[in-house]
C-alpha positions in Angstrom: 11.1 -31.3 25.3 11.4 -32.5 21.7 11.9 -30.4 18.6 9.1 -30.8 16.0 10.5 -30.5 12.5 7.0 -29.9 11.1 6.3 -26.1 11.1 3.5 -24.9 13.2 0.5 -23.9 11.1 0.9 -20.2 12.0 4.6 -20.3 11.1 3.9 -22.1 7.8 1.3 -19.4 7.0 3.8 -16.7 7.6 6.4 -18.5 5.5 4.0 -18.8 2.5 2.9 -15.2 2.7 6.5 -13.9 3.0 7.7 -16.2 0.1 5.0 -14.8 -2.1 6.0 -11.2 -1.2 9.7 -12.0 -1.8 8.9 -13.7 -5.2 6.5 -10.9 -6.5 8.1 -7.8 -5.0 11.7 -8.3 -3.9 13.2 -10.6 -6.7 12.0 -8.3 -9.6 13.8 -5.4 -8.0 17.1 -7.2 -7.4 19.1 -6.5 -10.5 18.2 -2.8 -10.9 18.8 -2.1 -7.2 22.2 -3.8 -7.4 23.3 -1.8 -10.5 22.0 1.6 -9.1 23.2 0.9 -5.6 19.9 2.1 -4.1 16.1 1.9 -4.3 13.8 4.8 -5.2 12.2 6.3 -2.1 8.8 5.5 -3.3 9.6 1.8 -3.6 11.0 1.8 0.0 7.7 3.1 1.3 5.8 0.6 -0.7 8.0 -2.2 0.7 7.1 -1.1 4.2 3.4 -1.1 3.5 3.5 -4.5 1.7 5.6 -6.1 4.4 3.1 -5.2 7.1 6.0 -4.6 9.6 3.7 -3.8 12.4 2.7 -7.5 12.7 6.3 -8.8 12.3 7.7 -8.3 15.8 6.2 -7.7 19.2 6.3 -4.1 20.2 4.9 -4.7 23.6 5.5 -7.2 26.5 3.3 -9.9 25.0 5.0 -13.0 23.5 4.3 -14.0 20.0 2.5 -17.4 20.1 0.8 -19.9 17.9 -2.9 -20.9 18.2 -2.1 -23.4 20.9 -0.1 -20.8 22.8 3.4 -22.1 22.0 6.0 -19.4 21.7 7.1 -19.0 18.1 8.6 -15.5 17.8 12.1 -16.7 17.0 11.0 -19.4 14.6 8.9 -16.9 12.7 11.9 -14.6 12.6 14.3 -17.2 11.0 11.7 -18.6 8.6 10.7 -15.1 7.4 14.4 -14.1 7.1 15.2 -17.1 4.9 12.3 -16.3 2.5 13.0 -12.6 2.3 16.7 -13.1 1.6 15.7 -15.7 -1.0 13.9 -12.8 -2.7 16.9 -10.5 -2.4 19.1 -9.7 0.6 19.9 -6.1 -0.3 16.3 -5.2 -1.1 15.3 -7.0 2.2 17.6 -4.6 4.2 15.7 -1.7 2.7 12.4 -2.8 4.2 11.4 -0.2 6.8 11.4 -1.4 10.4 13.8 -1.8 13.3 16.2 -4.2 11.5 18.9 -5.6 13.7 18.0 -3.1 16.5 15.0 -5.3 17.2 16.8 -8.4 18.6 18.8 -6.2 21.0 15.7 -4.3 22.2 13.5 -7.4 22.6 16.3 -9.3 24.3 17.6 -6.6 26.7 15.0 -3.9 26.9 12.4 -3.3 29.5 8.7 -3.6 28.6 8.5 0.2 28.5 11.5 0.4 26.2 10.1 -2.2 23.8 6.9 -0.3 23.5 8.7 3.1 23.2 11.3 2.2 20.7 9.5 -0.4 18.6 5.9 0.6 18.4 6.4 3.8 16.5 9.0 2.4 14.1 6.5 -0.2 12.9 4.0 2.5 12.0 3.9 2.1 8.2 1.3 4.8 7.9 3.9 7.4 9.0 4.9 10.2 6.5 8.4 8.8 6.0 9.7 5.2 6.3 11.4 4.6 9.6 14.4 2.4 10.3 16.5 1.0 13.1 20.1 -0.1 13.2 22.6 -1.9 15.3 26.2 -0.6 15.6 28.8 -2.7 17.2 31.9 -2.8 14.9 34.6 -0.3 15.5 37.8 0.5 13.5 40.0 -1.3 16.0 37.4 -3.9 17.2 35.6 -5.8 14.5 34.4 -9.2 15.7 36.3 -8.7 19.0 33.4 -7.2 20.8 35.3 -7.4 24.1 37.8 -4.8 22.8 35.1 -2.0 22.1 36.5 1.4 23.0 33.3 3.5 22.8 32.6 4.9 26.3 29.4 6.0 28.1 29.6 8.3 31.1 26.7 9.4 33.2 26.2 13.2 33.5 23.1 13.9 35.6 20.0 12.7 33.7 22.0 11.9 30.5 24.6 9.6 29.1 27.5 11.0 27.2 28.9 8.7 24.6 32.2 9.0 22.7 33.6 6.7 20.0 33.4 5.6 16.4 31.2 2.9 14.8 31.7 1.6 11.3 29.9 -0.7 8.8 26.5 0.0 10.2 23.6 -1.1 8.1 21.1 1.7 7.6 23.2 3.8 10.1 22.8 7.1 8.2 19.1 7.0 7.8 18.2 5.2 11.1 15.6 6.7 13.4 17.1 4.7 16.3 20.6 3.1 16.5 21.5 0.6 19.2 25.2 0.9 20.2 27.3 -0.9 22.7 29.6 1.1 24.9 31.8 0.6 28.0 30.5 2.0 31.3 33.6 1.3 33.3 36.9 0.2 31.6 38.2 -1.2 34.9 35.5 -3.9 34.7 36.8 -5.0 31.3 34.3 -6.5 29.0 31.8 -7.0 31.9 31.3 -3.2 31.9 29.6 -3.0 28.5 25.9 -2.2 27.9 23.7 -1.3 24.9 22.3 2.2 24.5 19.6 3.5 22.1 20.5 6.7 20.2 17.6 8.5 18.6 17.8 10.5 15.4 18.9 14.1 16.0 20.8 13.4 19.2 23.4 16.0 19.8 26.9 14.8 19.0 25.8 12.1 16.6 27.8 12.7 13.3 27.4 10.6 10.1 30.6 9.7 8.3 31.1 8.0 4.9 28.7 5.6 3.2 30.6 2.5 2.2 31.0 1.2 -1.4 30.7 -2.5 -1.3 31.2 -5.7 -3.4 27.8 -7.1 -2.5 24.4 -6.1 -1.1 25.1 -2.8 -2.9 21.6 -1.4 -2.6 21.9 -1.6 1.2 23.3 1.5 3.0 26.3 0.9 5.2 27.6 3.9 7.1 30.1 5.0 9.7 29.4 7.5 12.4 31.1 9.3 15.3 29.8 9.9 18.8 31.3 13.2 19.9 30.0 13.9 23.4 26.7 12.4 22.1 24.0 12.9 24.7 21.1 10.5 25.2 18.5 10.3 28.0 19.3 8.3 31.1 16.6 5.7 30.5 18.0 4.9 27.0 20.3 2.3 28.5 18.7 -1.1 27.5 17.5 -2.9 30.6 16.9 0.5 32.4 19.1 2.1 35.0 19.0 -1.1 37.0 21.3 -2.5 34.3 24.1 -0.5 35.9 24.0 -2.8 38.8 24.3 -5.8 36.5 27.4 -4.3 35.0 28.9 -3.7 38.4 28.2 -7.4 39.2 30.1 -8.4 36.1 27.2 -9.5 33.9 27.0 -6.5 31.6 29.0 -8.2 28.8 27.0 -11.4 29.2 23.8 -9.4 28.6 25.4 -7.8 25.6 26.3 -11.1 24.1 22.8 -12.5 24.7 21.4 -10.1 22.1 23.6 -11.9 19.5 22.1 -15.3 20.6 18.8 -13.8 19.3 20.1 -12.1 16.1 22.7 -14.6 14.8 20.2 -17.4 13.9 18.3 -14.7 11.8 21.4 -13.6 10.0 22.3 -17.3 9.4 18.8 -17.7 8.0 19.4 -14.8 5.6 22.5 -16.6 4.4 20.5 -19.8 4.0 18.0 -17.9 1.8 20.7 -16.7 -0.5 22.3 -20.2 -0.8 18.9 -21.7 -1.5 18.1 -19.1 -4.2 21.4 -20.1 -6.0 20.7 -23.8 -5.6 17.2 -23.6 -6.9 18.3 -21.4 -9.8 21.0 -23.8 -10.8 18.7 -26.8 -10.4 16.1 -25.3 -12.7 18.7 -24.2 -15.2 20.1 -27.7 -15.4 16.6 -29.2 -15.8 15.9 -26.9 -18.6 19.3 -26.8 -20.4 20.5 -30.4 -20.0 18.2 -32.9 -21.8 18.4 -36.6 -20.8 20.3 -37.2 -24.0 23.2 -34.9 -22.9 26.6 -36.2 -21.9 26.2 -38.7 -19.0 29.4 -37.7 -17.2 28.4 -34.1 -17.2 24.9 -34.8 -16.0 26.2 -37.1 -13.3 28.6 -34.5 -12.0 25.9 -31.8 -12.0 23.4 -33.9 -10.2 26.0 -35.0 -7.6 26.9 -31.3 -7.0 23.2 -30.4 -6.6 22.8 -33.2 -4.1 25.7 -31.9 -2.0 24.3 -28.4 -2.1 20.8 -29.6 -1.0 22.3 -31.6 1.8 24.3 -28.6 3.1 21.3 -26.3 3.0 19.1 -28.7 4.9 21.8 -29.2 7.5 22.1 -25.4 7.9 18.4 -25.1 8.3 18.4 -27.8 11.0 21.0 -25.8 13.0 19.1 -22.6 12.6 15.7 -24.0 13.6 17.3 -25.7 16.7 18.8 -22.3 17.8 15.4 -20.6 17.2 13.4 -23.3 19.0 15.7 -23.0 22.0 15.3 -19.2 22.0 11.5 -19.6 21.9 11.6 -22.1 24.8 14.0 -19.9 27.0 16.8 -22.5 26.7 20.3 -20.9 26.6 21.5 -21.2 23.0 24.8 -19.4 22.7 26.6 -22.4 21.3 23.7 -23.3 19.0 23.3 -19.7 17.7 27.0 -19.6 16.9 26.9 -23.1 15.2 24.1 -21.8 12.9 26.0 -18.6 12.2 29.3 -20.4 11.6 27.9 -23.1 9.3 25.1 -21.4 7.2 27.1 -18.7 5.5 29.9 -21.1 4.5 27.4 -23.6 3.2 25.6 -20.9 1.3 28.9 -19.6 -0.2 29.6 -23.2 -1.4 26.2 -23.3 -3.0 26.7 -20.0 -4.8 30.1 -21.2 -6.1 28.5 -24.5 -7.1 25.7 -22.7 -9.0 28.3 -20.8 -11.0 30.2 -23.9 -11.8 27.1 -25.8 -12.9 26.1 -23.0 -15.2 29.6 -22.3 -16.5 30.0 -19.0 -18.4 26.2 -18.3 -18.0 26.6 -18.4 -14.2 29.3 -15.6 -14.5 27.1 -13.5 -16.7 24.8 -10.6 -15.4 22.1 -12.2 -17.5 21.5 -14.4 -14.4 21.4 -13.5 -10.7 23.8 -16.2 -9.5 26.8 -13.9 -9.9 25.1 -11.3 -7.7 24.3 -13.8 -5.0 27.9 -14.9 -5.1 28.9 -11.2 -4.4 26.2 -10.8 -1.7 26.9 -13.9 0.3 30.4 -13.3 1.6 29.5 -10.6 4.0 27.3 -13.0 6.0 30.4 -14.8 7.1 31.7 -11.4 8.4 28.9 -9.4 10.1 27.3 -10.4 13.4 30.6 -12.0 14.3 32.9 -13.7 11.8 33.0 -17.4 11.3 36.3 -17.5 13.2 34.7 -15.8 16.2 31.8 -18.2 16.1 34.2 -21.2 16.3 35.9 -19.7 19.3 32.5 -19.4 21.1 31.6 -23.0 20.1 34.9 -24.3 21.4 34.6 -22.5 24.7 31.1 -23.8 25.2 32.3 -27.4 24.5 35.1 -26.9 27.0 32.7 -25.3 29.6 34.3 -21.9 29.3 31.6 -19.9 27.6 31.6 -17.1 30.1 35.4 -16.7 30.3 
């Protein structure tokens, strides 16, 4: 089975539509949203309507396919993520929809759960914008997901969850939050599963909203689960998932959700790096006439060439991971490769753009300084670059499940 580096017509159409939306709607909002640290409520609802979220991700059992019936859901996701982040990553995270809850639900949920949790959240005609969130990080367990301390105990027809989650995007306003918790500590990491907590659940307590260096217009919250009660069938995979945990596959199922989400996060980083590259390229073409200093022109063109090479390499890794996901090929190593490489490459592009533009690149008159502040977090959330390298090395040595 060969990878085709020409985008399917359906995917290309989605890319062009999303790029136009990012260019005309997201990019113009970027500076004001960054300085105010938020978007007006009316703009958020408009974003949901313009994005057409209901068509973005499957809400039922069907598989998103192209005209010739090839699966393209993951590829649509990474291509769309790159274009939206190119517009602005913080404004992107304000677009109503399930956010990072979607990959977990689509990867681990039953058909009934996908319909129940995703269909309504894509209803952009609803009175208020609706959001989803994914909460994995804990105060004592950042990227080390195997060290999660949040517990889930069955009590009749409910689960009782206790623990603390931090750095959760859209966590305070989310209508649904997907959290991972340990069913049985004696099973170690194999005892973990994902649960869906719905807004208003008893025992769900919002904590502080973080003040951040980058993506400042995006809400990042902490919350506590204090005897938080959720229905029995809110365990992703259904109650049958309990047996999977007892058999030692619970943690593997948990990690598979990251195999779906990490390429999309890598694609967001790629979009930021590409924005910085294109901005610096256009600035150089405009500000440096052919008669300017040859040495300076040569240094700048060389740097631009390096930036372009790194971005294209990152895109290749991302597309391969997405293609494998669409074709049901295990992609843990490839998903981690894309996540490890793309944010680092994008960071180098943001630094390069500032270097090319000199003092202007450091000025708030241009967006490159903002992209430099935004990009760093992409090497942190959804698993740090260091964790990705551990996963890659284990896969190379044949120890991915150990």
